[in-house]
C-alpha positions as CSV (number, residue, x, y, z in Angstrom):
1,X,89.6,91.4,100.1
2,X,91.5,93.4,97.1
3,X,91.4,92.2,93.2
4,X,94.2,93.2,91.2
5,X,94.8,92.7,87.9
6,X,99.4,92.6,86.5
7,X,99.3,93.4,83.3
8,X,103.0,92.0,82.0
9,X,104.9,92.8,79.4
10,X,103.3,89.6,77.6
11,X,99.6,92.0,77.2
12,X,98.6,89.0,79.8
13,X,96.6,89.3,82.3
14,X,96.4,87.9,85.5
15,X,94.4,89.0,89.0
16,X,94.5,88.5,92.7
17,X,93.2,88.9,95.9
18,X,95.1,90.0,98.9
19,X,93.9,92.4,101.6
20,X,97.6,92.7,103.0
21,X,100.8,93.3,101.9
22,X,102.1,95.3,99.3
23,X,101.6,94.2,95.8
24,X,104.8,93.8,94.7
25,X,105.1,91.3,97.8
26,X,101.7,89.7,96.5
27,X,103.2,90.1,92.4
28,X,106.4,88.3,93.5
29,X,104.5,85.0,96.0
30,X,102.6,84.8,92.9
31,X,105.2,84.4,90.2
32,X,104.0,87.4,88.1
33,X,106.9,88.0,85.5
34,X,109.3,91.2,85.2
35,X,108.9,92.4,89.0
36,X,111.5,91.1,90.8
37,X,110.8,92.6,94.4
38,X,115.3,92.4,94.6
39,X,115.9,94.5,97.8
40,X,113.1,92.8,99.4
41,X,110.8,95.6,99.9
42,X,112.8,97.8,100.9
43,X,113.2,100.6,98.5
44,X,116.3,100.8,97.5
45,X,116.1,98.5,93.9
46,X,112.9,99.5,91.2
47,X,113.3,95.9,90.1
48,X,109.0,96.2,90.8
49,X,108.5,98.6,88.5
50,X,104.8,99.2,87.4
51,X,102.3,102.0,85.0
52,X,99.1,102.9,87.0
53,X,96.8,103.7,84.5
54,X,95.5,107.3,85.6
55,X,92.2,106.5,86.5
56,X,93.2,104.3,89.4
57,X,95.9,106.7,90.6
58,X,94.0,108.4,93.0
59,X,93.7,104.2,94.5
60,X,97.5,103.8,94.7
61,X,98.7,108.0,95.8
62,X,101.8,109.6,94.4
63,X,104.8,108.1,95.3
64,X,108.0,109.2,97.9
65,X,110.7,111.6,97.5
66,X,112.4,108.6,97.5
67,X,110.6,106.9,95.3
68,X,110.6,109.4,92.7
69,X,114.6,109.5,93.6
70,X,114.5,105.8,92.7
71,X,112.2,105.9,89.7
72,X,115.2,108.5,87.6
73,X,117.6,106.5,87.3
74,X,114.5,103.1,85.5
75,X,113.9,102.2,82.5
76,X,111.1,103.0,80.5
77,X,109.6,105.0,83.4
78,X,106.6,107.3,83.2
79,X,104.2,110.0,84.8
80,X,102.1,107.3,86.4
81,X,105.3,104.4,87.2
82,X,105.5,103.4,90.8
83,X,107.8,100.7,92.9
84,X,104.6,98.7,93.5
85,X,106.9,97.4,97.4
86,X,105.3,101.4,98.4
87,X,102.7,100.3,97.4
88,X,100.2,98.4,100.3
89,X,96.8,96.4,99.8
90,X,94.0,97.5,101.3
91,X,90.1,97.7,100.2
92,X,90.4,100.3,98.9
93,X,92.8,98.6,96.4
94,X,90.0,96.6,94.5
95,X,89.7,96.8,91.1
96,X,93.2,97.8,90.6
97,X,95.3,97.5,87.3
98,X,99.0,97.7,87.3
99,X,101.1,97.5,84.1
100,X,104.8,95.8,83.9
101,X,107.8,98.4,83.7
102,X,110.2,96.3,83.5
């Protein structure tokens, strides 16, 4: 199980546990404010935009070109932006913190 903390725009810290699926699915199933996942996780809407702190970027890896293209259309984009539908939960994500961008 990986413990993942979502920090909402209201600075609420919500820690959840999971062993599989995407960060987006975990967030939407648990009502994380600001993570909509309108496309269902197929990387076509950017409603699951998060910021990954630099110290955790190695855990999540780099965004794909398609993901980067979608992020360019989003508000509040930073170098550490990711679409959480594209981050799959593994044991290596244990301790991950992501900040909701929307």
